[in-house]
C-alpha positions as CSV (number, residue, x, y, z in Angstrom):
1,M,-17.6,-9.2,20.8
2,S,-20.1,-7.4,23.1
3,T,-22.8,-5.4,21.4
4,E,-21.5,-1.8,22.0
5,T,-23.7,1.1,20.9
6,V,-22.5,2.9,17.8
7,T,-23.8,6.5,17.4
8,I,-24.2,7.7,13.8
9,L,-23.8,11.5,13.7
10,I,-25.6,13.3,11.0
11,P,-24.8,17.1,10.9
12,V,-27.1,19.0,8.6
13,Y,-27.8,22.6,7.4
14,N,-30.7,23.2,5.1
15,G,-30.5,19.6,3.9
16,G,-34.1,18.5,3.9
17,D,-34.0,17.3,0.2
18,F,-31.6,14.4,0.9
19,L,-31.8,14.0,4.7
20,A,-34.6,11.5,4.9
21,H,-32.7,9.0,2.8
22,A,-29.6,9.4,4.9
23,I,-31.5,8.8,8.1
24,E,-33.3,5.7,6.7
25,S,-29.9,4.2,5.7
26,A,-28.6,4.8,9.2
27,L,-31.7,3.2,10.8
28,A,-31.4,0.2,8.4
29,Q,-28.0,-0.9,9.9
30,T,-27.8,-4.6,10.7
31,W,-25.7,-3.8,13.9
32,P,-28.2,-4.3,16.7
33,A,-27.2,-1.3,18.9
34,I,-27.5,1.9,16.9
35,E,-28.2,5.5,18.0
36,V,-28.9,8.0,15.2
37,L,-28.2,11.6,16.3
38,V,-29.0,14.4,13.9
39,I,-27.5,17.8,14.7
40,D,-29.3,20.7,12.9
41,D,-26.8,23.5,12.5
42,G,-29.3,26.4,12.5
43,S,-31.1,25.6,9.3
44,D,-33.2,28.5,8.0
45,D,-35.3,26.7,5.3
46,D,-38.7,27.5,6.9
47,G,-38.5,24.4,9.1
48,H,-38.1,21.9,6.2
49,T,-35.1,20.2,7.8
50,E,-36.7,20.1,11.2
51,R,-39.9,18.6,9.9
52,V,-38.0,15.8,8.1
53,C,-36.3,15.0,11.4
54,R,-39.5,15.1,13.5
55,S,-41.1,12.7,11.1
56,F,-38.9,9.9,12.4
57,G,-40.2,10.4,16.0
58,S,-38.4,8.6,18.7
59,R,-36.3,6.5,16.4
60,I,-33.7,9.2,16.2
61,R,-32.4,12.0,18.5
62,Y,-32.7,15.6,17.1
63,L,-30.6,18.5,18.4
64,R,-30.7,22.0,17.1
65,Q,-28.1,24.7,17.6
66,E,-27.1,28.1,16.3
67,N,-25.3,28.0,13.0
68,G,-21.6,27.3,13.6
69,G,-20.5,25.1,10.8
70,V,-19.9,21.4,10.3
71,A,-17.1,21.2,12.9
72,A,-19.3,22.8,15.6
73,A,-22.2,20.5,14.8
74,L,-20.0,17.4,14.9
75,N,-18.5,18.6,18.3
76,T,-22.0,19.0,19.6
77,G,-22.9,15.5,18.5
78,V,-19.7,14.0,20.0
79,A,-20.5,15.7,23.3
80,A,-24.1,14.5,23.3
81,M,-23.8,11.0,21.9
82,T,-24.4,8.0,24.2
83,G,-22.5,5.3,22.1
84,R,-19.0,4.3,22.8
85,Y,-18.2,4.4,19.0
86,L,-19.1,6.9,16.4
87,S,-19.6,7.0,12.7
88,W,-20.3,10.2,10.7
89,L,-22.8,10.3,7.9
90,S,-23.3,13.4,5.8
91,H,-26.9,14.4,5.3
92,D,-26.6,13.8,1.6
93,D,-24.9,10.4,1.7
94,L,-26.0,6.8,2.3
95,Y,-24.8,3.8,4.3
96,D,-24.9,0.2,3.1
97,P,-27.0,-1.7,5.8
98,R,-23.9,-3.7,6.7
99,K,-21.6,-0.7,7.2
100,V,-21.4,-0.6,11.0
101,E,-21.5,-4.4,11.5
102,V,-18.6,-5.1,9.1
103,Q,-16.5,-2.3,10.6
104,M,-17.2,-3.2,14.2
105,K,-16.1,-6.7,13.5
106,A,-12.9,-5.4,11.9
107,L,-12.3,-3.1,14.9
108,A,-12.7,-6.0,17.3
109,A,-9.9,-7.9,15.5
110,Q,-7.4,-5.1,16.1
111,P,-5.0,-5.4,19.1
112,A,-4.9,-1.7,19.9
113,P,-6.9,1.5,19.4
114,C,-7.2,2.4,15.8
115,V,-9.4,4.1,13.2
116,I,-11.4,2.0,10.7
117,F,-12.1,3.3,7.2
118,G,-13.2,1.8,3.9
119,G,-13.9,2.3,0.3
120,F,-16.9,4.2,-1.1
121,A,-18.9,4.7,-4.2
122,T,-19.9,8.0,-5.7
123,M,-23.5,8.7,-6.9
124,S,-25.2,11.4,-8.9
125,E,-27.8,13.8,-7.4
126,D,-30.6,11.3,-8.3
127,G,-28.7,8.4,-6.6
128,T,-27.2,6.7,-9.7
129,V,-23.9,5.0,-8.9
130,L,-21.1,6.6,-10.8
131,D,-17.8,5.0,-9.6
132,E,-16.3,3.0,-6.8
133,F,-13.1,4.0,-5.0
134,K,-10.9,1.3,-3.7
135,H,-7.4,1.4,-2.2
136,D,-4.4,-0.2,-4.0
137,K,-2.3,-2.8,-2.2
138,S,0.5,-0.3,-1.5
139,Y,-1.4,1.2,1.5
140,R,-0.2,-0.1,4.9
141,S,-1.9,0.6,8.2
142,D,1.4,1.3,9.8
143,Q,1.9,4.2,7.4
144,S,-1.4,5.8,8.3
145,I,-0.5,9.4,7.7
146,W,-0.4,8.6,4.0
147,A,-4.1,7.7,4.2
148,V,-4.6,11.4,5.0
149,L,-1.9,13.0,2.9
150,E,-3.0,11.2,-0.2
151,I,-6.7,11.9,0.4
152,R,-7.6,8.2,0.6
153,I,-10.3,8.9,3.2
154,N,-13.9,9.7,2.9
155,G,-14.9,10.8,6.4
156,C,-18.2,8.9,6.2
157,T,-16.4,5.6,5.9
158,L,-14.8,6.0,9.3
159,L,-15.6,4.3,12.6
160,L,-13.7,4.9,15.8
161,E,-14.0,5.3,19.5
162,R,-15.5,8.5,20.8
163,D,-12.7,8.9,23.3
164,L,-10.1,9.2,20.5
165,V,-11.9,12.3,19.2
166,L,-12.2,13.8,22.7
167,R,-8.6,13.0,23.6
168,H,-7.3,14.9,20.6
169,G,-9.5,18.0,20.9
170,G,-12.3,17.3,18.5
171,F,-13.0,19.1,15.2
172,D,-11.4,22.5,14.5
173,V,-14.3,25.0,14.1
174,G,-12.0,27.4,12.3
175,L,-11.8,25.1,9.3
176,P,-15.1,25.3,7.4
177,T,-14.3,22.7,4.7
178,T,-11.2,20.7,5.9
179,Q,-12.2,20.2,9.6
180,D,-12.4,16.4,9.0
181,Y,-9.0,16.0,7.4
182,E,-7.3,18.1,10.0
183,L,-8.6,15.8,12.8
184,W,-7.8,12.7,10.8
185,W,-4.2,14.0,10.5
186,R,-3.9,14.5,14.3
187,L,-5.2,11.0,14.9
188,A,-3.0,9.4,12.2
189,L,0.1,10.7,14.0
190,H,-0.9,8.4,17.0
191,Y,-3.1,5.5,15.7
192,P,-3.1,3.2,12.7
193,F,-5.9,3.7,10.1
194,V,-7.0,0.2,9.1
195,F,-8.6,-0.2,5.7
196,V,-11.6,-2.5,5.4
197,P,-12.4,-3.5,1.8
198,G,-15.8,-2.8,0.3
199,A,-17.8,0.2,-0.7
200,L,-20.1,0.5,2.2
201,V,-20.8,4.2,1.7
202,R,-22.4,6.1,-1.2
203,H,-21.1,9.7,-1.5
204,R,-23.5,12.0,-3.4
205,I,-22.0,14.5,-5.9
206,H,-24.0,17.7,-6.3
207,A,-23.6,21.4,-7.0
208,G,-24.1,22.6,-3.4
209,Q,-21.1,20.8,-1.8
210,G,-18.6,23.0,0.0
211,S,-15.6,20.9,-1.2
212,H,-16.2,22.3,-4.7
213,E,-15.7,25.9,-3.7
214,R,-12.5,27.9,-4.3
215,R,-12.3,28.4,-0.6
216,H,-11.9,24.7,-0.1
217,V,-8.9,24.6,-2.5
218,E,-7.2,27.5,-0.7
219,E,-8.0,26.0,2.8
220,G,-6.8,22.5,1.6
221,S,-3.5,24.0,0.3
222,L,-2.9,25.7,3.6
223,L,-3.7,22.5,5.6
224,W,-1.4,20.5,3.4
225,M,1.5,22.8,4.1
226,E,0.8,22.7,7.9
227,M,0.7,18.9,7.8
228,L,4.1,18.7,6.1
229,E,5.6,21.2,8.5
230,W,4.2,19.3,11.5
231,V,5.6,15.9,10.6
232,P,8.5,15.1,13.1
233,E,11.6,13.8,11.3
234,E,11.5,10.5,13.1
235,T,7.9,10.0,11.9
236,A,8.8,10.8,8.3
237,R,11.6,8.2,8.5
238,A,9.3,5.6,10.0
239,Q,6.7,6.2,7.3
240,S,8.9,6.5,4.2
241,G,12.5,5.5,5.1
242,S,13.8,9.0,5.2
243,E,12.6,12.6,5.5
244,M,13.5,13.4,1.9
245,A,11.7,10.3,0.6
246,F,8.6,11.4,2.6
247,L,8.7,14.9,1.1
248,L,9.3,13.6,-2.5
249,R,6.3,11.3,-2.2
250,A,4.2,14.1,-0.9
251,R,5.3,16.3,-3.8
252,D,4.5,13.5,-6.3
253,F,1.0,13.4,-5.0
254,L,0.5,17.1,-4.9
255,R,1.3,17.3,-8.6
256,K,-2.0,15.4,-9.2
257,T,-4.1,17.8,-7.3
258,G,-5.2,21.4,-7.6
259,F,-3.3,22.5,-4.5
260,D,-0.8,24.6,-6.4
261,N,0.3,26.6,-3.3
262,A,0.9,23.5,-1.4
263,L,3.0,22.1,-4.3
264,Q,5.1,25.2,-4.3
265,G,5.5,24.9,-0.5
266,A,6.6,21.2,-0.8
267,D,9.2,22.2,-3.4
268,A,10.5,24.8,-1.0
269,L,10.7,22.3,1.8
270,I,12.6,19.9,-0.4
271,R,15.1,22.6,-1.2
272,R,15.5,23.5,2.5
273,R,16.0,19.9,3.6
274,A,18.1,18.7,0.7
275,H,21.3,19.3,2.6
276,K,20.5,16.3,4.8
277,V,20.8,13.8,1.9
278,Q,24.4,12.6,1.4
279,V,25.5,11.5,-2.0
280,G,29.0,10.6,-3.3
281,V,29.4,11.6,-6.9
282,V,32.0,10.1,-9.3
283,V,32.3,12.4,-12.4
284,S,34.4,11.7,-15.5
285,S,35.9,14.9,-16.8
286,R,38.4,15.8,-19.5
287,N,40.1,18.7,-17.6
288,S,39.9,20.8,-14.4
289,R,37.7,23.5,-15.8
290,E,35.1,21.1,-17.0
291,A,35.2,19.4,-13.6
292,A,34.5,22.7,-11.9
293,V,31.5,23.3,-14.2
294,A,30.1,19.8,-13.5
295,K,30.6,20.3,-9.7
296,A,28.8,23.6,-9.7
297,E,25.9,22.2,-11.7
298,L,25.4,19.2,-9.4
299,A,26.0,21.3,-6.3
300,S,23.0,23.5,-7.2
301,S,20.8,20.5,-6.3
302,G,21.3,21.5,-2.6
303,L,22.2,17.9,-1.7
304,D,25.2,17.2,0.5
305,L,27.7,16.0,-2.1
306,A,31.2,14.7,-2.0
307,F,33.0,14.5,-5.3
308,L,35.5,12.1,-7.0
309,F,36.7,13.1,-10.5
310,V,38.1,10.7,-13.0
311,D,40.2,12.1,-15.8
312,A,38.6,11.3,-19.1
313,S,41.4,12.7,-21.3
314,P,42.6,10.4,-24.0
315,D,46.0,9.7,-22.5
316,Q,45.4,9.1,-18.8
317,H,42.9,8.1,-16.1
318,V,43.7,10.1,-13.0
319,L,41.5,10.6,-9.9
320,L,41.0,14.3,-9.2
321,F,39.5,15.0,-5.8
322,A,37.2,17.9,-5.3
323,G,39.5,19.8,-3.0
324,S,42.5,19.6,-5.3
325,R,41.2,19.4,-8.9
326,A,43.9,21.7,-10.3
327,Q,46.8,19.5,-9.2
328,E,47.3,15.8,-9.7
329,R,49.1,13.9,-6.9
330,S,50.8,10.7,-7.7
331,D,49.2,8.8,-4.8
332,E,45.8,9.5,-6.4
333,V,46.6,8.1,-9.8
334,I,44.9,4.9,-11.0
335,G,46.8,2.8,-13.4
336,S,45.6,3.1,-17.0
337,P,43.4,1.5,-18.1
338,T,41.3,1.7,-15.0
339,T,39.0,-1.3,-14.5
340,Q,35.5,-0.8,-13.2
341,Q,36.2,-3.0,-10.3
342,D,39.2,-0.9,-9.3
343,L,37.2,2.3,-9.7
344,V,34.4,0.9,-7.5
345,A,36.9,-0.1,-4.8
346,R,38.5,3.3,-4.8
347,T,35.1,5.0,-4.7
348,L,34.0,2.9,-1.7
349,A,37.3,3.8,0.0
350,E,37.1,7.5,-0.6
351,L,33.4,8.3,-0.4
352,D,31.4,7.2,2.6
353,A,27.9,8.5,1.5
354,P,25.0,6.0,1.5
355,I,24.2,6.7,-2.1
356,L,26.8,6.8,-4.9
357,A,26.4,8.1,-8.4
358,F,28.5,7.8,-11.5
359,F,28.0,10.4,-14.3
360,P,29.8,12.0,-17.2
361,Q,30.6,15.7,-16.8
362,D,27.6,16.8,-18.9
363,V,24.9,15.3,-16.7
364,S,22.1,17.8,-15.9
365,V,21.1,18.5,-12.3
366,A,17.5,17.5,-13.2
367,T,18.6,14.0,-14.4
368,F,20.7,13.7,-11.3
369,W,18.0,14.8,-8.9
370,A,15.4,12.6,-10.6
371,A,17.5,9.5,-10.2
372,V,18.4,10.2,-6.6
373,G,14.8,10.9,-5.8
374,R,13.6,7.7,-7.4
375,L,16.0,5.7,-5.2
376,L,15.0,7.6,-2.1
377,R,11.3,6.9,-2.7
378,D,11.6,3.2,-3.2
379,P,13.5,1.5,-0.3
380,K,13.4,-1.9,-2.1
381,L,15.3,-0.5,-5.1
382,D,19.1,-0.9,-5.0
383,G,19.9,1.4,-7.9
384,I,18.9,3.4,-11.0
385,A,20.6,2.9,-14.3
386,I,20.3,5.8,-16.8
387,P,21.6,4.8,-20.2
388,Q,24.1,7.3,-21.5
389,T,23.9,8.2,-25.2
390,T,26.3,11.1,-25.4
391,G,30.1,11.2,-25.6
392,E,32.6,9.3,-27.7
393,P,32.4,5.5,-27.4
394,G,35.3,4.0,-25.5
395,V,36.5,7.3,-24.1
396,D,34.5,7.6,-20.8
397,P,36.5,5.7,-18.1
398,L,33.3,5.1,-16.2
399,G,32.3,2.5,-18.8
400,A,29.1,0.6,-17.9
401,L,29.0,2.4,-14.5
402,S,28.2,5.7,-16.3
403,G,24.6,6.8,-15.4
404,L,24.4,4.5,-12.3
405,V,23.0,5.8,-9.0
406,V,23.2,3.0,-6.5
407,R,23.1,2.4,-2.8
408,R,26.5,1.9,-1.2
409,D,25.6,-1.4,0.4
410,A,24.6,-2.8,-3.0
411,L,27.8,-1.7,-4.6
412,S,29.9,-3.2,-1.8
413,T,28.0,-6.5,-2.0
414,A,28.6,-6.7,-5.7
415,L,32.3,-5.9,-5.4
416,T,32.7,-8.6,-2.8
417,R,30.9,-11.1,-5.0
418,A,33.0,-10.2,-8.0
419,V,36.3,-10.6,-6.0
420,E,35.2,-13.9,-4.4
421,T,33.9,-15.5,-7.6
422,R,36.4,-13.8,-10.0
423,S,33.5,-12.7,-12.1
424,D,32.8,-9.5,-14.0
425,F,31.8,-6.7,-11.7
426,I,28.8,-5.4,-13.7
427,S,27.4,-9.0,-14.0
428,S,27.8,-9.4,-10.2
429,L,26.0,-6.1,-9.6
430,G,23.1,-7.1,-11.9
431,M,22.8,-10.5,-10.2
432,S,22.9,-9.3,-6.6
433,S,20.9,-6.0,-6.9
434,R,17.5,-4.8,-7.8
435,L,18.2,-2.2,-10.5
436,D,15.7,-0.1,-12.5
437,V,16.6,1.2,-16.0
438,V,15.0,4.6,-16.8
439,A,15.3,7.0,-19.7
440,A,17.6,10.0,-19.3
């Protein structure tokens, strides 16, 4: 790999107390072609910040501008830098000497334009290391928007081509505390974010950081909602399997943050988009009135539901379809007793939804939604089994199917296996599918 120049941008405002250490760590890089560019964003600390910069002489470049915020300072640096690649270092953070070299080698191994990022360690105000942040194995570079949405990125760990920043409009000067994540989001919609292991950045925690302010929480919530609204449906499908799976994963993460407004917005989006998710529901019910109650309860989920009702009265097992619950037609009657295999075959014939659910009439919409959501979020999972503890033993015609939410393909495969091998259907389902048992 040719020795391309990497510019390390250090924006600063009244940061003289920590700045010298940051500059020294930038100058200590083992990569042979480094430019260190400090952008003073109108510091008014009686010249302290400027004196620190001037003390390094010609080893760094120093630019001063009127105060405009971090985004404006970074844009100034991007415009003035001479390197082909850039790396951003906050004035109060530190680089490991190998940071640029390790990441440039990783970048050279990629077949197409991308953004490199890595782990980092936190440190106290006096430089004592507190913790190290790594990424779990679930992260994939072809699902790069999750690096942004799940706040996996510390901006100072990034390394990328200057042209990528210019091509996508630079940093938004209207965002005082989230200007970095907003740009990473725009980039993540077009390029993979490739994770390089190792904590090559030390991030200092201290009282003066903007990310601790209430304004940051409010700005972060607003940005989160904008990001969710911006995601094209085809991108959501590519990243998570379906748009609903994407929204559910986003909501799961927001529950761990302080972005309460964004969490409420994600819930609203899920309710608005729920009609795109098709589920066929087989419900056991003792009479038409109770069937109507069960249907209304489950329909409140907002999902696109098709119903098949099985009569759970003691003397007969009759399929009651949603459009004609009040009258039983002879061609819809299943012989009594109904076998699970027969019920599955009729379900597959009558309901063409990609997800099928089997529940007693007293299932709650919360339990139903949770099971469907779990299945949507995990594309490797074939079904969810929720043990049923209510009802009289032996009365529910759903039998062992009761509480099962399963992908249509898995159900069809199990039925075919049971027929061909003349085996028990439930055993065939268990052997041919990946099922997860959860509490009701």
